[in-house]
C-alpha beads as a LAMMPS data file, in Angstrom:
LAMMPS data file: protein, C-alpha beads

53 atoms
52 bonds

1 atom types
1 bond types

-500.0 500.0 xlo xhi
-500.0 500.0 ylo yhi
-500.0 500.0 zlo zhi

Masses

1 110.0

Atoms # bond

1 1 1 0.078 -0.241 0.003
2 1 1 1.799 3.346 -0.833
3 1 1 1.403 6.452 0.769
4 1 1 -0.095 9.356 -0.568
5 1 1 0.335 13.519 0.486
6 1 1 -0.998 16.326 -0.201
7 1 1 0.002 19.685 -0.495
8 1 1 -2.517 22.510 0.551
9 1 1 -1.446 26.010 0.797
10 1 1 -4.480 28.059 2.920
11 1 1 -4.320 32.312 2.001
12 1 1 -5.528 34.462 4.809
13 1 1 -8.656 36.466 3.846
14 1 1 -9.400 40.185 3.224
15 1 1 -10.194 39.931 6.395
16 1 1 -7.335 37.988 8.367
17 1 1 -4.993 40.725 6.503
18 1 1 -6.685 43.850 8.075
19 1 1 -7.192 42.269 11.110
20 1 1 -3.162 41.528 11.122
21 1 1 -2.484 44.757 9.521
22 1 1 -3.979 46.954 11.539
23 1 1 -2.481 44.840 14.874
24 1 1 0.652 45.819 13.553
25 1 1 -0.409 49.235 13.782
26 1 1 -1.835 49.007 16.613
27 1 1 1.936 47.612 18.222
28 1 1 3.689 49.709 16.565
29 1 1 1.977 52.679 18.174
30 1 1 1.559 51.402 21.787
31 1 1 6.121 51.046 21.429
32 1 1 6.254 54.648 19.849
33 1 1 4.358 56.426 22.751
34 1 1 6.048 54.583 25.127
35 1 1 9.610 55.581 23.728
36 1 1 7.891 58.829 23.622
37 1 1 7.413 59.170 27.180
38 1 1 10.806 57.455 28.032
39 1 1 12.455 60.209 26.003
40 1 1 10.454 63.160 28.010
41 1 1 11.067 61.736 31.271
42 1 1 15.377 61.790 29.999
43 1 1 15.333 63.712 28.207
44 1 1 17.975 65.195 30.140
45 1 1 19.716 62.453 30.816
46 1 1 22.521 61.945 28.454
47 1 1 22.743 58.374 28.723
48 1 1 19.856 56.611 28.389
49 1 1 19.717 52.750 27.407
50 1 1 17.478 50.139 27.230
51 1 1 17.249 48.500 30.361
52 1 1 15.669 51.903 31.861
53 1 1 13.211 52.359 29.825

Bonds

1 1 1 2
2 1 2 3
3 1 3 4
4 1 4 5
5 1 5 6
6 1 6 7
7 1 7 8
8 1 8 9
9 1 9 10
10 1 10 11
11 1 11 12
12 1 12 13
13 1 13 14
14 1 14 15
15 1 15 16
16 1 16 17
17 1 17 18
18 1 18 19
19 1 19 20
20 1 20 21
21 1 21 22
22 1 22 23
23 1 23 24
24 1 24 25
25 1 25 26
26 1 26 27
27 1 27 28
28 1 28 29
29 1 29 30
30 1 30 31
31 1 31 32
32 1 32 33
33 1 33 34
34 1 34 35
35 1 35 36
36 1 36 37
37 1 37 38
38 1 38 39
39 1 39 40
40 1 40 41
41 1 41 42
42 1 42 43
43 1 43 44
44 1 44 45
45 1 45 46
46 1 46 47
47 1 47 48
48 1 48 49
49 1 49 50
50 1 50 51
51 1 51 52
52 1 52 53
């Protein structure tokens, strides 16, 4: 008895693509706001590191 395999490629729907895109935009904007807030908080300190965020 021979084994058969099938390969299927699934493509996301327009709704799924939009949800993913807006999810990425939301995350990006949230991180950008956090970076701006950190900059304003420590703008006088010239040695702001990644760990102080």
